[in-house]
C-alpha positions in Angstrom: 4.5 99.7 -85.3 6.4 100.1 -88.6 9.4 101.7 -86.9 9.8 98.7 -84.5 12.0 95.7 -85.0 10.7 92.1 -84.8 12.6 89.6 -82.7 14.1 88.1 -85.9 15.2 91.6 -87.1 16.8 92.4 -83.7 18.6 89.0 -83.7 20.0 89.6 -87.2 21.3 93.0 -86.2 22.9 91.7 -83.0 24.3 88.6 -84.7 22.7 86.2 -82.3 19.8 83.7 -82.3 16.2 84.9 -81.8 16.1 83.0 -78.4 18.9 85.2 -77.1 16.9 88.4 -77.9 13.8 86.9 -76.2 15.8 86.1 -73.1 17.3 89.6 -72.9 13.8 91.0 -73.1 12.4 88.7 -70.6 15.2 89.4 -68.2 14.6 93.2 -68.6 18.0 93.7 -70.1 16.6 94.9 -73.4 13.4 97.1 -73.5 10.6 95.8 -75.6 7.0 96.6 -76.3 4.2 94.1 -77.0 1.8 94.0 -79.9 -1.9 93.3 -79.4 -1.1 89.7 -80.1 1.7 89.5 -77.5 4.7 89.6 -79.8 7.8 91.4 -78.8 8.9 94.5 -80.7 12.1 96.5 -80.2 13.1 100.1 -80.9 16.3 100.2 -82.9 17.8 102.8 -80.7 17.2 100.6 -77.6 18.9 97.7 -79.3 21.9 99.8 -80.4 22.2 101.3 -76.9 22.1 97.8 -75.3 24.8 96.5 -77.7 27.1 99.5 -77.0 26.7 99.0 -73.2 27.8 95.4 -73.6 31.1 96.6 -75.0 31.3 93.7 -77.5 30.6 91.1 -74.8 26.9 90.0 -75.2 25.1 88.0 -72.5 25.3 84.5 -73.8 22.2 82.3 -74.1 23.9 78.9 -74.5 20.8 76.9 -74.4 19.1 79.1 -77.0 22.1 79.1 -79.2 22.2 75.3 -79.3 18.5 75.2 -80.1 18.9 77.6 -83.0 21.8 75.4 -84.3 19.8 72.2 -83.9 16.9 73.7 -85.8 18.8 75.5 -88.6 22.2 73.8 -88.9 23.3 70.5 -90.3 24.9 67.5 -88.6 28.4 68.5 -89.5 27.8 72.1 -88.2 26.7 70.6 -84.9 29.7 68.3 -84.8 32.0 71.3 -85.4 30.3 73.3 -82.7 30.6 70.5 -80.2 34.4 70.4 -80.8 34.6 74.2 -80.5 32.6 74.0 -77.3 35.1 71.5 -75.9 37.9 73.9 -76.7 36.0 76.8 -75.1 34.8 75.0 -71.9 37.8 72.6 -71.4 35.9 69.4 -70.7 33.3 67.2 -72.4 31.2 66.9 -69.3 30.7 70.7 -69.3 29.8 70.6 -73.0 27.3 67.8 -72.2 25.7 70.0 -69.5 25.4 72.9 -71.8 24.0 70.9 -74.7 21.6 69.2 -72.2 20.2 72.6 -71.4 19.6 73.1 -75.1 17.8 69.8 -75.4 15.5 70.8 -72.5 14.8 74.2 -74.2 14.0 72.4 -77.5 11.5 70.2 -75.6 10.0 73.3 -74.0 9.5 75.0 -77.4 7.7 71.9 -78.6 5.5 71.9 -75.5 4.6 75.6 -76.2 3.8 74.7 -79.8 6.6 77.0 -81.0 8.0 74.2 -83.2 6.4 71.1 -84.7 7.0 67.6 -83.6 8.7 67.0 -86.9 11.1 69.9 -86.3 11.8 68.6 -82.8 12.5 65.1 -84.2 14.7 66.2 -87.0 16.7 68.5 -84.7 17.2 65.7 -82.1 18.3 63.3 -84.8 20.9 65.7 -86.2 22.3 66.3 -82.7 22.3 62.5 -81.9 24.4 61.8 -85.0 26.8 64.7 -84.3 27.4 63.4 -80.7 27.9 59.8 -82.0 30.6 61.0 -84.4 32.4 62.8 -81.6 32.2 59.9 -79.2 33.4 57.5 -81.9 36.6 59.6 -82.3 37.4 59.6 -78.5 40.3 57.3 -77.6 39.5 54.3 -75.5 41.8 51.7 -74.1 40.9 48.0 -73.9 42.1 48.2 -70.3 39.4 50.7 -69.3 36.5 49.3 -67.2 33.4 48.7 -69.2 30.0 50.3 -68.8 26.7 49.5 -70.6 24.3 52.4 -71.4 20.6 51.8 -71.8 17.3 53.5 -71.4 14.6 52.4 -69.0 12.7 49.4 -70.4 9.8 51.4 -71.9 11.7 54.6 -72.7 12.4 55.7 -76.3 14.6 58.7 -75.7 18.4 58.3 -76.1 19.8 61.8 -76.4 20.5 62.1 -72.7 22.2 58.7 -72.9 24.4 60.0 -75.7 25.5 62.9 -73.4 26.1 60.4 -70.6 28.4 58.5 -72.9 30.5 61.6 -73.4 30.9 62.0 -69.7 31.8 58.3 -69.1 34.3 58.1 -71.9 36.0 61.3 -70.7 36.2 59.7 -67.2 38.0 56.7 -68.6 35.2 54.2 -69.1 34.7 52.0 -72.1 31.0 52.1 -73.3 28.8 49.4 -74.7 25.7 51.0 -76.2 22.4 49.1 -75.6 20.2 52.1 -76.2 16.4 52.2 -76.1 13.9 49.7 -74.7 16.4 47.0 -73.6 14.5 44.4 -71.6 15.3 44.4 -67.9 16.0 40.7 -67.9 18.7 41.0 -70.6 20.4 43.7 -68.5 20.2 41.4 -65.5 21.9 38.7 -67.5 24.6 41.0 -68.6 25.3 42.2 -65.1 25.5 38.6 -63.9 27.9 37.7 -66.7 30.7 39.8 -65.3 31.3 41.4 -68.7 30.7 45.0 -67.4 31.5 46.9 -64.3 28.9 49.6 -64.5 25.3 49.8 -65.7 24.0 53.3 -66.5 20.3 53.7 -67.2 18.5 56.8 -68.4 14.8 57.7 -68.1 13.4 60.8 -69.8 10.6 62.9 -68.5 8.3 60.7 -70.6 8.9 58.0 -68.0 6.7 59.7 -65.4 5.1 56.6 -63.8 7.3 55.7 -60.7 6.0 52.2 -60.4 7.7 50.5 -63.4 10.9 52.4 -62.7 10.9 51.4 -59.1 10.4 47.7 -60.1 13.2 48.0 -62.7 15.6 49.7 -60.2 14.8 47.0 -57.6 15.5 44.1 -60.0 18.6 45.6 -61.5 19.8 46.7 -58.1 19.6 43.1 -56.7 21.5 41.7 -59.7 24.1 44.4 -59.7 24.7 44.1 -55.9 25.2 40.4 -56.2 27.6 40.8 -59.1 29.6 43.8 -57.8 28.4 46.0 -60.7 27.8 49.7 -60.2 24.3 51.0 -61.0 23.6 54.6 -62.0 20.0 55.9 -62.6 19.9 59.1 -64.5 17.6 61.5 -66.5 14.4 63.3 -65.6 12.3 60.2 -65.2 10.6 59.1 -62.0 13.4 56.9 -60.6 13.4 56.2 -56.9 15.2 59.0 -55.2 17.0 56.6 -52.8 17.2 53.2 -54.5 18.1 50.1 -52.4 21.2 49.7 -54.5 22.8 52.1 -56.9 22.9 55.9 -57.2 20.3 58.4 -58.5 22.3 60.9 -60.7 20.6 64.2 -61.3 23.0 66.0 -63.7 25.9 65.4 -66.0 28.7 67.0 -64.0 27.7 64.8 -61.1 27.8 61.8 -63.4 31.3 62.7 -64.5 32.6 63.1 -60.9 31.0 59.8 -59.8 32.4 58.0 -62.8 35.9 59.3 -62.0 35.5 58.2 -58.3 34.2 54.7 -59.3 37.0 54.2 -61.7 39.6 55.2 -59.1 38.0 52.9 -56.6 38.1 49.9 -58.9 41.7 50.6 -59.8 42.7 50.4 -56.1 41.1 46.9 -55.7 
């Protein structure tokens, strides 16, 4: 086995993250052999042949690249990469979708015990701060309709909500950040006050019990309907698929399109 490259060696030679090499191998793009312990090993000539065949354009593993940067980079590096991704993709909602795939992959690595809970928490916190710095720099007019962003009442995870804020701000919405564990009654009071036009809630996969989410959606839906406030329910949590009032949003590009439509509809009133 001494003539074989580890995944880390192959990644260093290719100039990519280790997750990219793993995906190439798992997709049968790059031949590999397995050790007795199940680890991937690569012949140098196979890697060099693969890189030549790509002609300088490597298959991109965007999710894996974001994970590597979250784990090894700093907050300012993440902020810079977010801005470069905006230039590359042309829209913040596309950046949000790509980063969202990276967050999912980060969670999968923790579930597979490939990273510790501390590593996952530190990586998530760095990304959260980088996204906050980007959103704070985005222009917003006082004339924009206002939205409030919150998690489900018992949910602690706000990264998805941070990505939703990128999409809403890009679509011309002002954003009021409520964040984690906001009591349902306080959101009802806010909807009834007439201070906001849209309420966007996020529930992570940790919110897997449909009963409390159904109750929250029902109570908020009734208040929002009576007050003319739009209600959006997003994230991987167990929200009702067809709430009595409001819209179940499955992905960030859909959120962006819906936010544009709702803003245009309100402008015509």
